C-alpha positions, -999 to +999 in steps of 0.1 A: +157-153-484+135-150-452+144-171-423+116-191-407+115-187-369+124-219-352+103-236-325+130-228-300+126-191-306+088-194-301+093-213-268+119-187-256+095-159-264+066-175-246+088-181-216+098-144-215+062-133-216+054-158-188+082-144-166+072-109-173+036-117-162+047-134-130+069-104-121+039-081-122+011-069-144+027-035-148+055-048-170+030-061-196+017-026-202+050-007-203+047-002-240+013+015-239+024+047-221+056+048-241+036+050-274+014+077-260+044+097-249+060+095-284+028+107-300+026+135-275+060+147-285+049+150-322+015+166-317+009+186-285-022+176-267-049+204-264-052+219-229-085+201-222-069+167-229-037+169-209-030+146-179-044+157-146-018+168-122-014+161-084-042+137-079-025+130-046+002+150-028+022+120-018+030+086-030+015+072+003-018+079+021-014+066+056-012+028+053-017+027+016+000+036-016-015+062-041-014+064-079+014+090-077+048+082-092+074+110-088+090+124-119+121+107-135+153+109-115+136+115-082+150+100-050+126+096-021+132+088+016+103+076+037+099+074+075+068+055+087+061+053+124+032+037+144+030+042+182+013+019+206-025+021+213-041+049+232-055+027+260-032+039+287-039+075+279-014+101+291+003+076+314+017+062+282+020+096+265-008+084+242+012+054+230+045+072+228+062+050+255+044+018+243+060-006+219+061+009+185+069+000+148+090+020+123+100+016+087+127+034+067+122+033+029+142+044+000+129+049-035+142+060-070+125+067-103+149+055-131+124+061-159+093+079-164+062+063-145+083+036-128+096+037-092+117+010-075+126+008-038+134-011-007+128-007+030+135-020+065+108-026+091+115-030+129+088-056+137+101-090+125+131-072+109+114-075+075+131-064+043+109-054+014+116-046-023+089-028-042+080-014-076+052+009-088+042+017-124+017+042-137-003+024-163-029+050-172-032+087-163-064+106-159-069+133-185-088+166-183-111+153-209-132+121-205-110+102-229-093+087-197-115+094-166-092+076-141-056+070-132-044+034-128-012+023-112+002-011-103+021-016-070+039-048-059+065-060-034+085-089-023+092-092+014+119-113+030+116-125+066+153-128+077+147-140+113+166-171+126+150-205+124+148-204+162+123-175+159+102-190+131+102-224+113+119-224+079+119-255+057+130-239+025+146-206+016+114-197-003+094-200+029+107-166+040+091-148+011+057-131+007+043-111-021+018-082-025+000-071-057-023-041-059-041-022-086-047+015-077-076+032-094-082+069-086-100+099-099-094+136-091-131+148-087-121+185-086-093+207-075-099+197-038-112+161-037-095+129-049-107+093-043-090+059-049-101+023-049-074-004-046-080-041-047-051-063-036-038-098-033-013-110-006+005-143-008+027-161+017+048-190+005+045-205+040+015-199+061+023-202+099-013-198+109-030-231+102-064-214+101-054-192+072-047-198+035-017-187+015-036-161-005-057-133+008-078-107-010-086-072+003-097-038-009-088-003+003-107+030-003-089+063+003-098+100+001-079+133+001-097+166+006-075+197+002-084+225+028-056+249+018-027+247-006-006+228+019-031+211+042-055+182+034-078+159+053-071+123+045-091+091+052-089+054+044-108+022+050-091-012+045-115-042+042-104-078+041-124-099+016-112-134+022-130-154+049-116-184+069-137-209+088-130-220+124-115-254+128-134-262+161-157-245+186-138-221+207-111-214+182-100-178+180-116-161+151-090-162+123-105-136+100-085-104+097-102-072+108-107-039+089-088-007+094-101+028+096-077+058+094-083+096+096-056+122+095-041+156+084-015+159+056+009+189+052+027+189+019+050+210-003+067+202-036+094+182-019+079+172+015+049+154+029+039+149+065+009+129+075-003+124+111-034+103+118-053+079+139-057+043+127-059+007+136-030-009+117+003-015+136+023-031+109+041-013+079+041-040+053+007-043+035+005-081+034+012-082+071-017-060+079-042-076+054-034-111+065-027-109+102-044-078+117-066-088+147-067-055+166-104-047+162-119-080+175-151-072+193-162-107+201-151-106+237-165-071+244-192-065+270-217-045+248-234-029+277-201-015+289-191-007+253-221+016+248-216+034+281-197+067+278-166+055+296-168+021+280-170+035+245-137+056+248-119+027+266-128+003+238-118+028+211-085+035+228-076-001+227-080-002+190-066+031+177-030+044+176-013+075+164+009+071+133+028+094+110+045+093+076+073+116+064+085+117+028+113+138+014+120+141-023+152+151-042+153+154-080+186+150-098 
């Protein structure tokens, strides 16, 4: 005799789906790639319909993530470094002696298409926990023209209450959600668009809101087998009004980055010029003010000396190093 499901069972099932959704959109879709993989084991896909390989050479592209998830059982170690701005020139060794920021990250791929990791950041001593899941993979045919990956993190601000106000333990938390959509145009060119949402449980800046939307556009152009030109633009979408005349403009500013990438099967090194100085995405998207031109003297700015001085105040050298091991 069949057992009729109880209401308690239905409530528990709904709660489980709700929790899964809140943890991240990528968990909702974990079954889809799994079914495709099972089918692929039974019937081998024709050469023209196989997944595209190496859309990007690294899981990061300067200040952004890419759709790439390393293969199963891969361990990755990341070093991200941002020097000071170039405004003092060689006196500051192009920002080498200026205050800098660094992040050490550790990542592992326990199952196919899913990576989990954590990292430590020097500025604010932030601790981040992150996950990335490849939802869809571009295929050589037009059956799937793009790759889609979810990236999310939870960041903990562990500073003492004397350094920042804390009313509840949850005030220390912030979150970041991003959908990465990319296409490998040809063997040399790959492009990516990535809308994102940042959320802070406690907003210390009264002019800002708890949620912030942004979008990033990135590009990789291969020059040789190991060298690529990389570029990114990060554009905030949320706007915030001034409270009163004379208030500092609260709106975050965009970021422009341009660099060179050297990569092998187990290493990637990126060196670039960019604006962002922080190494946690929600910190950059919500709080970056380094490109504010409102106090500039435009006549000086468009002069030859003024142009380079103004640019030097806004750009800094950064680099990323990734090392992969497969077990």
